[in-house]
All heavy atoms as a GROMACS GRO file, in nm:
protein
  468
    1MET      N    1  -1.476  20.524   4.244
    1MET     CA    2  -1.442  20.494   4.109
    1MET      C    3  -1.306  20.557   4.088
    1MET      O    4  -1.288  20.674   4.100
    1MET     CB    5  -1.541  20.550   4.007
    1MET     CG    6  -1.511  20.528   3.864
    1MET     SD    7  -1.632  20.609   3.752
    1MET     CE    8  -1.597  20.523   3.602
    2ALA      N    9  -1.206  20.471   4.052
    2ALA     CA   10  -1.077  20.522   4.010
    2ALA      C   11  -1.051  20.537   3.855
    2ALA      O   12  -1.104  20.455   3.785
    2ALA     CB   13  -0.978  20.426   4.066
    3ILE      N   14  -0.992  20.626   3.821
    3ILE     CA   15  -0.957  20.647   3.685
    3ILE      C   16  -0.814  20.626   3.661
    3ILE      O   17  -0.720  20.690   3.735
    3ILE     CB   18  -0.974  20.787   3.630
    3ILE    CG1   19  -1.136  20.822   3.650
    3ILE    CG2   20  -0.934  20.808   3.484
    3ILE    CD1   21  -1.182  20.961   3.614
    4ASP      N   22  -0.774  20.530   3.567
    4ASP     CA   23  -0.631  20.495   3.532
    4ASP      C   24  -0.613  20.503   3.396
    4ASP      O   25  -0.688  20.451   3.315
    4ASP     CB   26  -0.602  20.357   3.598
    4ASP     CG   27  -0.451  20.324   3.582
    4ASP    OD1   28  -0.375  20.423   3.571
    4ASP    OD2   29  -0.426  20.201   3.577
    5ILE      N   30  -0.519  20.582   3.348
    5ILE     CA   31  -0.475  20.594   3.209
    5ILE      C   32  -0.346  20.526   3.193
    5ILE      O   33  -0.252  20.546   3.246
    5ILE     CB   34  -0.460  20.756   3.176
    5ILE    CG1   35  -0.585  20.826   3.193
    5ILE    CG2   36  -0.394  20.768   3.034
    5ILE    CD1   37  -0.568  20.974   3.172
    6SER      N   38  -0.352  20.426   3.094
    6SER     CA   39  -0.234  20.355   3.055
    6SER      C   40  -0.166  20.420   2.950
    6SER      O   41  -0.207  20.443   2.832
    6SER     CB   42  -0.282  20.215   3.006
    6SER     OG   43  -0.175  20.153   2.936
    7GLU      N   44  -0.047  20.483   2.985
    7GLU     CA   45   0.052  20.546   2.877
    7GLU      C   46   0.068  20.457   2.770
    7GLU      O   47   0.094  20.496   2.664
    7GLU     CB   48   0.160  20.613   2.960
    7GLU     CG   49   0.122  20.718   3.047
    7GLU     CD   50   0.072  20.671   3.194
    7GLU    OE1   51   0.083  20.548   3.216
    7GLU    OE2   52   0.054  20.750   3.280
    8GLU      N   53   0.094  20.333   2.811
    8GLU     CA   54   0.146  20.244   2.709
    8GLU      C   55   0.031  20.209   2.610
    8GLU      O   56   0.067  20.223   2.484
    8GLU     CB   57   0.186  20.104   2.773
    8GLU     CG   58   0.300  20.092   2.839
    8GLU     CD   59   0.431  20.108   2.745
    8GLU    OE1   60   0.432  20.054   2.637
    8GLU    OE2   61   0.525  20.174   2.785
    9GLN      N   62  -0.090  20.193   2.637
    9GLN     CA   63  -0.196  20.180   2.560
    9GLN      C   64  -0.221  20.297   2.475
    9GLN      O   65  -0.241  20.292   2.349
    9GLN     CB   66  -0.332  20.145   2.628
    9GLN     CG   67  -0.431  20.098   2.530
    9GLN     CD   68  -0.554  20.044   2.613
    9GLN    OE1   69  -0.550  20.042   2.734
    9GLN    NE2   70  -0.662  20.008   2.536
   10LEU      N   71  -0.222  20.421   2.538
   10LEU     CA   72  -0.226  20.553   2.461
   10LEU      C   73  -0.132  20.568   2.363
   10LEU      O   74  -0.155  20.605   2.247
   10LEU     CB   75  -0.229  20.656   2.569
   10LEU     CG   76  -0.249  20.794   2.511
   10LEU    CD1   77  -0.382  20.808   2.447
   10LEU    CD2   78  -0.232  20.903   2.620
   11ALA      N   79  -0.004  20.533   2.384
   11ALA     CA   80   0.102  20.547   2.295
   11ALA      C   81   0.087  20.443   2.180
   11ALA      O   82   0.124  20.491   2.062
   11ALA     CB   83   0.240  20.521   2.367
   12MET      N   84   0.036  20.324   2.205
   12MET     CA   85   0.022  20.230   2.091
   12MET      C   86  -0.093  20.264   2.009
   12MET      O   87  -0.091  20.263   1.883
   12MET     CB   88  -0.002  20.094   2.157
   12MET     CG   89   0.119  20.021   2.198
   12MET     SD   90   0.098  19.861   2.255
   12MET     CE   91  -0.053  19.858   2.341
   13GLU      N   92  -0.200  20.307   2.076
   13GLU     CA   93  -0.323  20.345   1.995
   13GLU      C   94  -0.327  20.482   1.928
   13GLU      O   95  -0.393  20.501   1.815
   13GLU     CB   96  -0.457  20.330   2.088
   13GLU     CG   97  -0.471  20.194   2.126
   13GLU     CD   98  -0.595  20.172   2.226
   13GLU    OE1   99  -0.663  20.270   2.250
   13GLU    OE2  100  -0.606  20.064   2.262
   14SER      N  101  -0.268  20.577   2.001
   14SER     CA  102  -0.271  20.711   1.948
   14SER      C  103  -0.147  20.797   1.988
   14SER      O  104  -0.152  20.872   2.081
   14SER     CB  105  -0.396  20.787   1.986
   14SER     OG  106  -0.406  20.908   1.943
   15ALA      N  107  -0.042  20.764   1.928
   15ALA     CA  108   0.080  20.837   1.956
   15ALA      C  109   0.076  20.991   1.951
   15ALA      O  110   0.122  21.074   2.019
   15ALA     CB  111   0.197  20.787   1.873
   16ASP      N  112  -0.001  21.027   1.840
   16ASP     CA  113  -0.033  21.178   1.820
   16ASP      C  114  -0.099  21.241   1.946
   16ASP      O  115  -0.073  21.348   1.974
   16ASP     CB  116  -0.108  21.194   1.693
   16ASP     CG  117  -0.019  21.173   1.577
   16ASP    OD1  118   0.109  21.184   1.578
   16ASP    OD2  119  -0.076  21.143   1.462
   17LEU      N  120  -0.190  21.160   1.982
   17LEU     CA  121  -0.269  21.212   2.110
   17LEU      C  122  -0.183  21.236   2.227
   17LEU      O  123  -0.191  21.337   2.302
   17LEU     CB  124  -0.384  21.126   2.152
   17LEU     CG  125  -0.471  21.168   2.265
   17LEU    CD1  126  -0.529  21.306   2.253
   17LEU    CD2  127  -0.585  21.075   2.296
   18LEU      N  128  -0.095  21.139   2.256
   18LEU     CA  129  -0.007  21.145   2.370
   18LEU      C  130   0.091  21.271   2.347
   18LEU      O  131   0.109  21.346   2.444
   18LEU     CB  132   0.084  21.020   2.379
   18LEU     CG  133   0.187  21.016   2.498
   18LEU    CD1  134   0.114  21.042   2.625
   18LEU    CD2  135   0.268  20.879   2.500
   19LYS      N  136   0.128  21.293   2.242
   19LYS     CA  137   0.215  21.425   2.207
   19LYS      C  138   0.141  21.545   2.227
   19LYS      O  139   0.202  21.644   2.289
   19LYS     CB  140   0.272  21.411   2.067
   19LYS     CG  141   0.370  21.316   2.031
   19LYS     CD  142   0.401  21.309   1.884
   19LYS     CE  143   0.495  21.193   1.856
   19LYS     NZ  144   0.533  21.185   1.713
   20ILE      N  145   0.010  21.545   2.193
   20ILE     CA  146  -0.067  21.670   2.231
   20ILE      C  147  -0.089  21.674   2.372
   20ILE      O  148  -0.080  21.803   2.416
   20ILE     CB  149  -0.207  21.649   2.147
   20ILE    CG1  150  -0.199  21.652   1.998
   20ILE    CG2  151  -0.314  21.742   2.202
   20ILE    CD1  152  -0.329  21.612   1.924
   21LEU      N  153  -0.118  21.579   2.452
   21LEU     CA  154  -0.132  21.586   2.586
   21LEU      C  155  -0.012  21.645   2.658
   21LEU      O  156  -0.009  21.706   2.769
   21LEU     CB  157  -0.169  21.460   2.643
   21LEU     CG  158  -0.309  21.415   2.600
   21LEU    CD1  159  -0.340  21.261   2.648
   21LEU    CD2  160  -0.423  21.497   2.659
   22LEU      N  161   0.108  21.607   2.606
   22LEU     CA  162   0.230  21.653   2.671
   22LEU      C  163   0.274  21.798   2.631
   22LEU      O  164   0.373  21.853   2.675
   22LEU     CB  165   0.344  21.551   2.638
   22LEU     CG  166   0.328  21.423   2.704
   22LEU    CD1  167   0.438  21.324   2.654
   22LEU    CD2  168   0.334  21.420   2.850
   23LYS      N  169   0.208  21.858   2.535
   23LYS     CA  170   0.244  21.994   2.483
   23LYS      C  171   0.191  22.098   2.572
   23LYS      O  172   0.075  22.110   2.604
   23LYS     CB  173   0.192  22.006   2.344
   23LYS     CG  174   0.225  22.127   2.268
   23LYS     CD  175   0.376  22.120   2.226
   23LYS     CE  176   0.404  21.995   2.128
   23LYS     NZ  177   0.542  21.978   2.087
   24ASP      N  178   0.289  22.200   2.596
   24ASP     CA  179   0.254  22.320   2.676
   24ASP      C  180   0.205  22.416   2.566
   24ASP      O  181   0.275  22.461   2.467
   24ASP     CB  182   0.370  22.379   2.738
   24ASP     CG  183   0.345  22.499   2.821
   24ASP    OD1  184   0.263  22.598   2.780
   24ASP    OD2  185   0.407  22.518   2.915
   25ARG      N  186   0.079  22.465   2.570
   25ARG     CA  187   0.016  22.554   2.471
   25ARG      C  188   0.089  22.694   2.469
   25ARG      O  189   0.073  22.766   2.372
   25ARG     CB  190  -0.124  22.565   2.489
   25ARG     CG  191  -0.202  22.440   2.490
   25ARG     CD  192  -0.195  22.374   2.340
   25ARG     NE  193  -0.254  22.242   2.351
   25ARG     CZ  194  -0.180  22.134   2.332
   25ARG    NH1  195  -0.055  22.138   2.290
   25ARG    NH2  196  -0.229  22.020   2.326
   26THR      N  197   0.143  22.734   2.578
   26THR     CA  198   0.205  22.869   2.587
   26THR      C  199   0.352  22.874   2.521
   26THR      O  200   0.376  22.955   2.446
   26THR     CB  201   0.219  22.916   2.736
   26THR    OG1  202   0.090  22.911   2.797
   26THR    CG2  203   0.277  23.054   2.738
   27THR      N  204   0.424  22.773   2.567
   27THR     CA  205   0.568  22.768   2.509
   27THR      C  206   0.581  22.695   2.371
   27THR      O  207   0.676  22.697   2.298
   27THR     CB  208   0.658  22.704   2.601
   27THR    OG1  209   0.621  22.565   2.621
   27THR    CG2  210   0.652  22.783   2.736
   28LYS      N  211   0.467  22.612   2.334
   28LYS     CA  212   0.481  22.519   2.214
   28LYS      C  213   0.574  22.419   2.235
   28LYS      O  214   0.617  22.346   2.139
   28LYS     CB  215   0.503  22.602   2.093
   28LYS     CG  216   0.408  22.709   2.064
   28LYS     CD  217   0.263  22.674   2.057
   28LYS     CE  218   0.173  22.784   2.022
   28LYS     NZ  219   0.046  22.786   2.092
   29LYS      N  220   0.626  22.393   2.361
   29LYS     CA  221   0.723  22.284   2.396
   29LYS      C  222   0.650  22.182   2.484
   29LYS      O  223   0.547  22.213   2.536
   29LYS     CB  224   0.842  22.346   2.455
   29LYS     CG  225   0.929  22.431   2.375
   29LYS     CD  226   1.044  22.488   2.443
   29LYS     CE  227   1.124  22.586   2.364
   29LYS     NZ  228   1.231  22.648   2.444
   30ASN      N  229   0.716  22.075   2.510
   30ASN     CA  230   0.657  21.977   2.599
   30ASN      C  231   0.655  22.039   2.741
   30ASN      O  232   0.744  22.109   2.791
   30ASN     CB  233   0.736  21.846   2.586
   30ASN     CG  234   0.694  21.762   2.470
   30ASN    OD1  235   0.639  21.820   2.387
   30ASN    ND2  236   0.720  21.632   2.477
   31ILE      N  237   0.552  21.992   2.826
   31ILE     CA  238   0.558  22.021   2.960
   31ILE      C  239   0.680  21.973   3.040
   31ILE      O  240   0.753  21.888   2.986
   31ILE     CB  241   0.432  21.978   3.030
   31ILE    CG1  242   0.407  21.832   3.027
   31ILE    CG2  243   0.307  22.051   2.982
   31ILE    CD1  244   0.292  21.767   3.091
   32VAL      N  245   0.705  22.017   3.161
   32VAL     CA  246   0.814  21.976   3.238
   32VAL      C  247   0.778  21.898   3.357
   32VAL      O  248   0.657  21.900   3.397
   32VAL     CB  249   0.904  22.097   3.282
   32VAL    CG1  250   0.961  22.179   3.163
   32VAL    CG2  251   0.822  22.201   3.364
   33TRP      N  252   0.863  21.828   3.421
   33TRP     CA  253   0.827  21.741   3.532
   33TRP      C  254   0.787  21.832   3.656
   33TRP      O  255   0.694  21.807   3.725
   33TRP     CB  256   0.934  21.657   3.581
   33TRP     CG  257   0.979  21.556   3.472
   33TRP    CD1  258   1.078  21.553   3.386
   33TRP    CD2  259   0.905  21.435   3.442
   33TRP    NE1  260   1.079  21.441   3.297
   33TRP    CE2  261   0.957  21.373   3.340
   33TRP    CE3  262   0.781  21.381   3.503
   33TRP    CZ2  263   0.918  21.246   3.282
   33TRP    CZ3  264   0.738  21.256   3.442
   33TRP    CH2  265   0.807  21.191   3.340
   34ALA      N  266   0.853  21.933   3.664
   34ALA     CA  267   0.835  22.042   3.770
   34ALA      C  268   0.818  21.988   3.919
   34ALA      O  269   0.765  22.049   4.002
   34ALA     CB  270   0.686  22.117   3.741
   35THR      N  271   0.891  21.881   3.951
   35THR     CA  272   0.904  21.825   4.078
   35THR      C  273   1.039  21.747   4.083
   35THR      O  274   1.082  21.691   3.984
   35THR     CB  275   0.782  21.742   4.108
   35THR    OG1  276   0.805  21.680   4.247
   35THR    CG2  277   0.767  21.622   4.022
   36HIS      N  278   1.094  21.733   4.204
   36HIS     CA  279   1.224  21.649   4.220
   36HIS      C  280   1.173  21.493   4.232
   36HIS      O  281   1.266  21.417   4.246
   36HIS     CB  282   1.287  21.700   4.343
   36HIS     CG  283   1.340  21.834   4.319
   36HIS    ND1  284   1.458  21.852   4.251
   36HIS    CD2  285   1.290  21.952   4.359
   36HIS    CE1  286   1.488  21.987   4.247
   36HIS    NE2  287   1.388  22.043   4.312
   37SER      N  288   1.052  21.466   4.236
   37SER     CA  289   1.006  21.326   4.261
   37SER      C  290   1.049  21.222   4.165
   37SER      O  291   1.070  21.111   4.206
   37SER     CB  292   0.864  21.325   4.271
   37SER     OG  293   0.808  21.407   4.368
   38TYR      N  294   1.085  21.270   4.044
   38TYR     CA  295   1.123  21.175   3.948
   38TYR      C  296   1.276  21.158   3.923
   38TYR      O  297   1.316  21.089   3.831
   38TYR     CB  298   1.053  21.198   3.806
   38TYR     CG  299   0.905  21.199   3.826
   38TYR    CD1  300   0.829  21.325   3.842
   38TYR    CD2  301   0.831  21.071   3.828
   38TYR    CE1  302   0.680  21.320   3.863
   38TYR    CE2  303   0.694  21.068   3.850
   38TYR     CZ  304   0.623  21.188   3.863
   38TYR     OH  305   0.491  21.177   3.883
   39GLU      N  306   1.348  21.247   3.973
   39GLU     CA  307   1.494  21.260   3.966
   39GLU      C  308   1.558  21.128   3.980
   39GLU      O  309   1.669  21.105   3.920
   39GLU     CB  310   1.557  21.356   4.043
   39GLU     CG  311   1.530  21.504   3.996
   39GLU     CD  312   1.592  21.615   4.082
   39GLU    OE1  313   1.584  21.602   4.208
   39GLU    OE2  314   1.666  21.701   4.027
   40LEU      N  315   1.514  21.034   4.070
   40LEU     CA  316   1.573  20.913   4.087
   40LEU      C  317   1.578  20.822   3.962
   40LEU      O  318   1.653  20.719   3.960
   40LEU     CB  319   1.504  20.845   4.213
   40LEU     CG  320   1.364  20.806   4.198
   40LEU    CD1  321   1.337  20.657   4.160
   40LEU    CD2  322   1.279  20.848   4.322
   41LEU      N  323   1.485  20.860   3.870
   41LEU     CA  324   1.496  20.771   3.750
   41LEU      C  325   1.612  20.799   3.651
   41LEU      O  326   1.634  20.730   3.565
   41LEU     CB  327   1.360  20.796   3.676
   41LEU     CG  328   1.237  20.749   3.744
   41LEU    CD1  329   1.117  20.804   3.667
   41LEU    CD2  330   1.248  20.600   3.751
   42GLY      N  331   1.683  20.913   3.677
   42GLY     CA  332   1.811  20.941   3.600
   42GLY      C  333   1.800  21.067   3.517
   42GLY      O  334   1.707  21.152   3.536
   43ASN      N  335   1.890  21.071   3.428
   43ASN     CA  336   1.902  21.181   3.324
   43ASN      C  337   1.765  21.208   3.252
   43ASN      O  338   1.710  21.108   3.196
   43ASN     CB  339   2.005  21.153   3.229
   43ASN     CG  340   2.045  21.268   3.148
   43ASN    OD1  341   2.038  21.387   3.191
   43ASN    ND2  342   2.108  21.249   3.033
   44GLY      N  343   1.725  21.332   3.240
   44GLY     CA  344   1.600  21.356   3.179
   44GLY      C  345   1.474  21.365   3.262
   44GLY      O  346   1.370  21.389   3.211
   45PHE      N  347   1.504  21.350   3.397
   45PHE     CA  348   1.382  21.353   3.493
   45PHE      C  349   1.386  21.468   3.590
   45PHE      O  350   1.325  21.469   3.698
   45PHE     CB  351   1.365  21.219   3.563
   45PHE     CG  352   1.324  21.110   3.454
   45PHE    CD1  353   1.419  21.033   3.396
   45PHE    CD2  354   1.189  21.089   3.437
   45PHE    CE1  355   1.375  20.926   3.304
   45PHE    CE2  356   1.152  20.989   3.341
   45PHE     CZ  357   1.238  20.915   3.282
   46ALA      N  358   1.484  21.568   3.566
   46ALA     CA  359   1.485  21.685   3.664
   46ALA      C  360   1.367  21.772   3.641
   46ALA      O  361   1.291  21.766   3.541
   46ALA     CB  362   1.617  21.759   3.629
   47PRO      N  363   1.335  21.848   3.743
   47PRO     CA  364   1.237  21.940   3.735
   47PRO      C  365   1.207  22.025   3.612
   47PRO      O  366   1.100  22.049   3.564
   47PRO     CB  367   1.234  22.026   3.862
   47PRO     CG  368   1.322  21.938   3.953
   47PRO     CD  369   1.408  21.868   3.865
   48SER      N  370   1.316  22.066   3.556
   48SER     CA  371   1.317  22.156   3.438
   48SER      C  372   1.327  22.072   3.300
   48SER      O  373   1.317  22.136   3.208
   48SER     CB  374   1.419  22.259   3.442
   48SER     OG  375   1.551  22.187   3.435
   49ASP      N  376   1.332  21.944   3.318
   49ASP     CA  377   1.344  21.858   3.193
   49ASP      C  378   1.199  21.840   3.136
   49ASP      O  379   1.106  21.825   3.205
   49ASP     CB  380   1.399  21.724   3.223
   49ASP     CG  381   1.546  21.732   3.256
   49ASP    OD1  382   1.604  21.817   3.201
   49ASP    OD2  383   1.586  21.636   3.320
   50ARG      N  384   1.194  21.838   2.999
   50ARG     CA  385   1.074  21.824   2.924
   50ARG      C  386   1.030  21.666   2.927
   50ARG      O  387   1.099  21.584   2.927
   50ARG     CB  388   1.088  21.873   2.786
   50ARG     CG  389   1.138  22.009   2.765
   50ARG     CD  390   1.018  22.104   2.733
   50ARG     NE  391   1.069  22.240   2.745
   50ARG     CZ  392   1.016  22.342   2.796
   50ARG    NH1  393   0.887  22.318   2.845
   50ARG    NH2  394   1.054  22.467   2.810
   51ILE      N  395   0.894  21.656   2.938
   51ILE     CA  396   0.841  21.514   2.944
   51ILE      C  397   0.815  21.485   2.795
   51ILE      O  398   0.755  21.546   2.718
   51ILE     CB  399   0.705  21.506   3.022
   51ILE    CG1  400   0.726  21.551   3.165
   51ILE    CG2  401   0.662  21.370   3.008
   51ILE    CD1  402   0.598  21.571   3.244
   52THR      N  403   0.866  21.368   2.759
   52THR     CA  404   0.853  21.312   2.625
   52THR      C  405   0.773  21.172   2.631
   52THR      O  406   0.775  21.121   2.738
   52THR     CB  407   0.990  21.280   2.551
   52THR    OG1  408   1.071  21.186   2.638
   52THR    CG2  409   1.077  21.414   2.546
   53PRO      N  410   0.714  21.135   2.520
   53PRO     CA  411   0.648  21.002   2.527
   53PRO      C  412   0.725  20.896   2.570
   53PRO      O  413   0.686  20.806   2.646
   53PRO     CB  414   0.592  20.989   2.382
   53PRO     CG  415   0.575  21.124   2.329
   53PRO     CD  416   0.692  21.212   2.394
   54SER      N  417   0.862  20.894   2.538
   54SER     CA  418   0.949  20.784   2.568
   54SER      C  419   0.977  20.772   2.720
   54SER      O  420   1.018  20.676   2.775
   54SER     CB  421   1.084  20.796   2.483
   54SER     OG  422   1.148  20.910   2.518
   55ARG      N  423   0.952  20.890   2.785
   55ARG     CA  424   0.974  20.902   2.928
   55ARG      C  425   0.861  20.867   3.010
   55ARG      O  426   0.871  20.856   3.136
   55ARG     CB  427   1.037  21.039   2.967
   55ARG     CG  428   1.170  21.073   2.914
   55ARG     CD  429   1.232  21.194   2.972
   55ARG     NE  430   1.359  21.206   2.915
   55ARG     CZ  431   1.412  21.332   2.864
   55ARG    NH1  432   1.332  21.434   2.875
   55ARG    NH2  433   1.518  21.340   2.819
   56VAL      N  434   0.751  20.855   2.962
   56VAL     CA  435   0.627  20.800   3.032
   56VAL      C  436   0.572  20.661   2.972
   56VAL      O  437   0.475  20.624   3.024
   56VAL     CB  438   0.514  20.901   3.024
   56VAL    CG1  439   0.551  21.028   3.110
   56VAL    CG2  440   0.463  20.933   2.886
   57THR      N  441   0.648  20.594   2.890
   57THR     CA  442   0.616  20.464   2.834
   57THR      C  443   0.737  20.372   2.842
   57THR      O  444   0.838  20.422   2.889
   57THR     CB  445   0.566  20.482   2.694
   57THR    OG1  446   0.669  20.528   2.606
   57THR    CG2  447   0.438  20.559   2.681
   58GLY      N  448   0.718  20.248   2.801
   58GLY     CA  449   0.826  20.159   2.808
   58GLY      C  450   0.875  20.123   2.945
   58GLY      O  451   0.791  20.095   3.033
   59ALA      N  452   0.998  20.134   2.957
   59ALA     CA  453   1.052  20.097   3.090
   59ALA      C  454   1.018  20.194   3.210
   59ALA      O  455   1.014  20.155   3.321
   59ALA     CB  456   1.215  20.099   3.091
   60TYR      N  457   0.969  20.304   3.166
   60TYR     CA  458   0.928  20.413   3.273
   60TYR      C  459   0.786  20.396   3.286
   60TYR      O  460   0.709  20.455   3.378
   60TYR     CB  461   0.961  20.548   3.230
   60TYR     CG  462   1.114  20.569   3.204
   60TYR    CD1  463   1.165  20.572   3.077
   60TYR    CD2  464   1.209  20.551   3.315
   60TYR    CE1  465   1.302  20.581   3.064
   60TYR    CE2  466   1.339  20.562   3.302
   60TYR     CZ  467   1.388  20.578   3.167
   60TYR     OH  468   1.518  20.589   3.154
   0.00000   0.00000   0.00000
């Protein structure tokens, strides 16, 4: 059984929930990518960049 979460559907149905899931409870800021794997997507995808809802929905 595979589990697949549709970020698009989550953003449409509950934008607030997506924001909660991206929040780091220690720093009170969004979590970071923490890997070089996404850098090919351009600006905003470096390991130290914060993940925002717009970076996991839409064109991404």
